[in-house]
C-alpha positions as CSV (number, residue, x, y, z in Angstrom):
1,M,0.0,0.0,0.0
2,A,1.3,3.5,-0.9
3,L,2.2,5.9,1.8
4,D,-0.2,8.8,2.3
5,W,1.2,11.5,0.2
6,R,-0.9,14.3,1.6
7,P,0.9,17.1,3.4
8,G,-0.4,17.8,6.9
9,V,-0.7,21.5,6.4
10,E,-3.9,23.0,4.9
11,P,-3.6,25.7,2.2
12,D,-5.1,28.4,4.4
13,V,-2.3,27.8,6.9
14,L,0.3,28.1,4.1
15,R,-1.2,31.5,3.3
16,T,-1.1,32.5,6.9
17,R,2.5,31.5,7.1
18,A,3.4,33.5,4.0
19,E,1.7,36.5,5.5
20,L,3.5,36.1,8.8
21,L,6.9,35.9,7.0
22,A,6.1,39.0,5.0
23,Q,5.1,40.9,8.2
24,I,8.4,39.8,9.8
25,R,10.5,41.0,6.9
26,D,8.5,44.3,6.7
27,Y,9.2,44.9,10.5
28,F,12.9,44.5,10.0
29,A,13.0,46.6,6.9
30,R,11.3,49.4,8.9
31,T,13.6,49.1,11.9
32,G,16.9,48.9,9.9
33,A,18.0,45.3,10.2
34,L,19.6,43.5,7.2
35,E,18.4,40.1,6.2
36,V,21.2,37.6,5.8
37,S,21.6,34.0,4.7
38,T,24.3,31.9,6.4
39,P,25.5,28.3,5.8
40,S,23.3,25.3,6.9
41,L,26.3,22.9,6.8
42,L,28.9,23.7,9.5
43,R,32.4,22.4,10.3
44,F,31.7,22.6,14.1
45,P,28.8,21.0,16.0
46,S,26.8,22.5,18.8
47,L,28.4,21.9,22.2
48,E,25.2,22.3,24.2
49,P,24.7,18.9,26.0
50,A,21.0,18.9,25.4
51,I,21.2,19.6,21.7
52,R,22.4,17.2,19.1
53,N,23.3,18.0,15.5
54,L,22.4,15.9,12.5
55,P,25.7,14.8,10.9
56,V,26.1,15.0,7.1
57,G,29.4,13.4,6.2
58,E,32.2,15.2,8.0
59,R,29.9,18.3,8.6
60,F,26.9,19.1,10.7
61,L,23.5,20.6,9.9
62,R,23.2,23.7,12.0
63,T,21.1,23.9,15.2
64,S,21.0,27.7,14.9
65,P,22.8,30.3,12.8
66,E,24.4,31.9,15.9
67,S,28.0,31.2,15.1
68,A,27.9,32.5,11.5
69,M,25.8,35.6,12.5
70,K,28.3,36.5,15.2
71,R,31.1,36.3,12.6
72,L,29.1,38.8,10.5
73,L,28.6,41.1,13.5
74,A,32.4,41.1,14.1
75,A,33.0,41.9,10.4
76,G,30.8,45.0,10.7
77,S,27.4,43.9,9.4
78,G,25.4,46.0,11.9
79,D,21.9,44.8,12.9
80,I,21.0,41.6,11.1
81,Y,18.3,38.9,11.0
82,E,17.9,35.5,9.4
83,L,14.8,33.3,8.8
84,A,16.8,30.0,9.1
85,R,15.9,26.4,8.6
86,V,17.6,24.6,11.5
87,Y,17.9,20.9,12.5
88,R,18.0,19.2,15.9
89,D,18.4,15.4,16.2
90,D,15.9,13.4,18.3
91,E,13.4,16.2,18.8
92,A,9.8,15.4,18.2
93,G,6.5,16.2,19.9
94,T,3.7,18.7,20.0
95,H,6.1,21.7,20.1
96,H,9.2,20.1,18.7
97,A,10.4,18.9,15.3
98,V,13.7,17.7,13.8
99,E,13.5,20.5,11.2
100,F,12.0,23.9,11.9
101,T,12.2,27.6,11.1
102,L,14.1,29.9,13.5
103,L,14.0,33.7,13.3
104,E,17.3,34.9,14.8
105,W,18.3,38.6,15.0
106,Y,20.9,40.8,16.6
107,R,20.8,44.5,17.6
108,V,24.2,46.2,18.0
109,G,24.4,48.3,21.2
110,F,21.3,46.7,22.8
111,D,21.0,45.0,26.1
112,H,18.5,42.3,26.9
113,H,15.9,44.8,28.2
114,Q,16.0,46.8,24.9
115,L,15.8,43.5,23.0
116,M,12.6,42.6,24.9
117,D,11.1,45.9,23.7
118,D,12.1,44.9,20.2
119,V,10.5,41.5,20.4
120,Q,7.3,43.0,21.8
121,A,7.2,45.5,19.0
122,L,7.6,42.8,16.4
123,L,4.8,40.7,18.0
124,A,2.5,43.7,18.1
125,T,2.6,43.8,14.3
126,V,1.5,40.2,13.9
127,M,-0.7,39.7,17.0
128,P,-2.0,43.2,18.0
129,A,-4.2,41.8,20.7
130,L,-1.4,39.9,22.5
131,S,-0.7,41.1,26.0
132,L,2.7,40.6,27.5
133,S,4.0,41.2,31.0
134,R,7.5,41.0,32.5
135,R,8.8,39.1,35.5
136,T,12.2,38.1,36.8
137,F,13.1,34.4,37.1
138,G,13.4,34.8,40.9
139,D,9.9,36.4,41.2
140,A,8.2,33.9,39.0
141,C,9.7,31.0,40.9
142,L,8.9,32.6,44.3
143,S,5.2,32.8,43.4
144,V,5.0,29.2,42.4
145,L,7.6,27.4,44.6
146,G,7.5,29.7,47.6
147,F,11.2,30.5,47.5
148,N,13.7,32.4,45.4
149,P,16.0,29.8,43.7
150,L,18.8,32.3,43.2
151,D,19.8,32.3,46.8
152,C,18.6,29.0,48.2
153,A,20.5,25.8,49.1
154,T,20.8,23.1,46.5
155,Q,19.0,20.7,48.9
156,T,16.0,23.0,48.7
157,L,16.0,22.8,44.9
158,C,16.3,19.0,45.0
159,E,13.4,18.6,47.4
160,A,11.2,21.0,45.3
161,A,12.1,19.1,42.1
162,L,11.2,15.7,43.6
163,K,7.9,17.2,44.9
164,H,7.1,18.2,41.4
165,G,7.8,14.9,39.7
166,F,11.6,14.9,39.1
167,Q,12.7,11.3,39.1
168,T,16.4,11.3,40.0
169,P,17.9,13.1,43.0
170,T,20.9,15.2,42.0
171,Q,23.1,18.0,43.3
172,D,23.4,19.5,39.8
173,R,21.9,23.0,40.4
174,A,21.6,23.7,36.7
175,M,19.6,20.6,36.1
176,L,17.3,21.2,39.0
177,L,16.7,24.9,38.1
178,E,16.0,23.9,34.5
179,Y,13.5,21.3,35.6
180,L,11.7,23.6,38.1
181,F,11.4,26.3,35.5
182,A,10.3,24.0,32.7
183,V,7.7,22.1,34.7
184,P,5.9,23.8,37.7
185,V,6.8,27.4,36.7
186,A,5.9,27.0,33.1
187,A,2.7,25.2,34.0
188,A,1.7,28.2,36.1
189,L,2.1,30.4,33.1
190,K,-0.6,28.7,31.0
191,G,-2.9,31.2,29.5
192,K,-0.4,34.1,29.9
193,G,2.3,35.8,27.8
194,V,5.3,36.8,29.9
195,F,9.0,37.7,29.5
196,I,11.1,36.0,32.2
197,S,14.4,37.7,32.7
198,D,17.5,37.7,34.9
199,F,18.2,34.0,35.1
200,P,20.5,32.2,37.6
201,P,24.1,32.1,36.6
202,E,23.8,28.3,36.3
203,L,21.4,28.9,33.4
204,R,23.4,31.7,31.7
205,A,24.1,29.8,28.5
206,Y,26.1,32.4,26.5
207,A,24.8,35.5,28.2
208,R,26.7,38.2,30.1
209,L,26.5,38.1,33.9
210,S,25.3,41.4,35.6
211,T,27.7,43.1,37.9
212,D,25.0,44.9,40.0
213,G,24.2,43.2,43.3
214,M,23.5,39.4,43.1
215,P,24.9,38.2,39.8
216,V,22.2,37.1,37.3
217,A,22.4,36.1,33.6
218,E,21.4,38.9,31.3
219,R,19.0,36.8,29.3
220,F,15.2,36.3,28.9
221,E,12.7,33.8,27.6
222,L,9.3,34.7,26.2
223,I,6.7,32.2,27.4
224,I,3.2,32.3,25.9
225,D,0.6,29.9,27.3
226,G,3.3,27.8,28.9
227,V,5.4,27.4,25.7
228,E,8.8,29.0,25.1
229,I,8.5,31.2,22.0
230,A,11.8,33.2,22.1
231,N,15.2,33.1,24.0
232,G,17.3,36.2,24.1
233,Y,20.7,37.3,25.5
234,H,22.8,40.3,26.2
235,E,25.6,38.6,24.2
236,L,29.0,37.6,25.7
237,T,31.8,39.2,23.8
238,S,34.8,37.9,25.7
239,A,36.6,35.2,23.8
240,T,38.3,33.9,27.0
241,E,35.0,33.6,28.9
242,Q,33.3,32.0,25.8
243,Q,36.1,29.4,25.5
244,A,35.7,28.5,29.2
245,L,32.0,28.0,28.7
246,F,32.6,25.8,25.6
247,E,35.1,23.7,27.5
248,H,32.6,23.3,30.4
249,E,30.0,22.1,27.9
250,Q,32.5,19.6,26.4
251,R,33.0,18.1,29.9
252,Q,29.2,18.0,30.5
253,G,28.4,16.5,27.1
254,D,30.5,14.9,24.4
255,A,34.2,15.6,24.7
256,A,34.7,14.6,21.1
257,R,32.7,17.6,19.8
258,R,35.1,20.3,18.7
259,I,35.1,23.9,19.8
260,D,34.0,26.4,17.1
261,E,37.3,28.2,16.5
262,R,35.7,30.7,14.1
263,W,33.2,31.8,16.7
264,L,36.1,32.4,19.1
265,G,38.0,34.2,16.4
266,A,35.1,36.6,15.8
267,L,35.1,37.5,19.5
268,Q,38.9,37.9,19.5
269,A,38.6,40.2,16.5
270,G,36.2,42.4,18.5
271,M,32.5,41.6,18.1
272,P,30.6,44.7,19.1
273,G,28.3,44.7,22.1
274,A,24.9,43.4,21.1
275,A,21.8,41.5,22.1
276,G,20.4,38.6,20.2
277,V,17.3,36.5,20.2
278,A,16.0,33.3,18.6
279,L,12.3,33.0,18.0
280,G,10.5,29.8,16.9
281,V,8.5,30.8,13.8
282,D,6.5,27.6,13.7
283,R,5.5,28.0,17.4
284,L,4.5,31.7,16.7
285,L,2.5,30.5,13.7
286,M,0.6,28.1,16.0
287,L,-0.5,31.1,18.1
288,V,-1.4,33.2,15.0
289,A,-3.4,30.3,13.5
290,G,-4.9,29.0,16.7
291,A,-3.3,25.6,16.2
292,S,-2.4,23.2,19.0
293,S,0.6,21.4,17.4
294,L,3.5,22.0,15.0
295,A,2.1,19.3,12.7
296,E,-0.9,21.6,11.9
297,V,1.3,24.5,10.7
298,A,4.6,23.0,9.5
299,F,5.1,20.6,6.6
300,L,6.8,17.8,8.5
301,E,8.1,14.5,7.1
C-alpha cells in the first residue's frame, strides 16, 4: 500500500505562514536590520549537551545560525536577522520537530531589556491583541515554589524538584533549576504571555553576567501559554570567557565535539556589544493560526 502523500498543512495555513513571514520582513525593513543567509552545513557541532546536530558526512546541519551571525557582526554587518531552517536530532513532539524555522536577530548596542522591547514591537505587528508582562526568574519561581531559587540551598531545589515529579535526586543546580522552570513554573504560566528575565548564573548559556548586586544572567525567555517562543541574550563578547563555557560544555556533554574556533576568532577580533534572540517561527504561527501542534502549521516528514 502506498504511503499517504498528503501534506499535513492546509492551504489556508500556508497562506497565513506566507503573510507572517512578510510581516516579519517588513518589520525589520522598517527598523533597519539587514536580512542575511548563512550556511546550513557547518564544520563545528553545537556543544550544548541537550542539543544534538544531525551529521552530514564530516559536517553538521546547524542547530542555529548563531556562530555565523556573530562572525558577520564582528565583520561590521550592523543589525542583522535570518529566517533560518535549522535541525536538531531526536526532537519530536507537540512543540518540537527535527527540522523547523528559526528567526534569529541581533541588535548592535542593545542590552536584553531593549531587545525585549524589540521582540514585543515585532509581535505587536503580527498579534496586535497579544498582552505581554515581564517578571524576573526569581519572582516567577517565588510565586510558584515559595522561595527564590537564586539564593537558596541546593537541597531545597532538590526537594522541590522531587515534589514536582523529578525522578532522580541530584546535586546539579543547573539541572534542578532547568526542571523547576520548565515544569511547575511554566505550567503556572498557562494562558499568559510573559517575558522571564534575569536567570540564575547556572542557566546563563552564553549571556553576560550582571555586575550589580547578586549576579544574574542577562537573558530572557518569552513564554506564551506555557510554551517557550523566544530566547534572548545580552551577548557575551569575551573570547576567553566564551572558551571557558565551551570547555565546560564539552565536559558535560560529548568531549569529542570540537570547539568552534571561528566563533572564538570573531570574539577575539572584536565583536561589538549586542543583544540577540532566537524565536520559533512555527510556534509563533501556531499562536497566530490558533493551532495546537506544529504538525498543523509546518510541513513535517
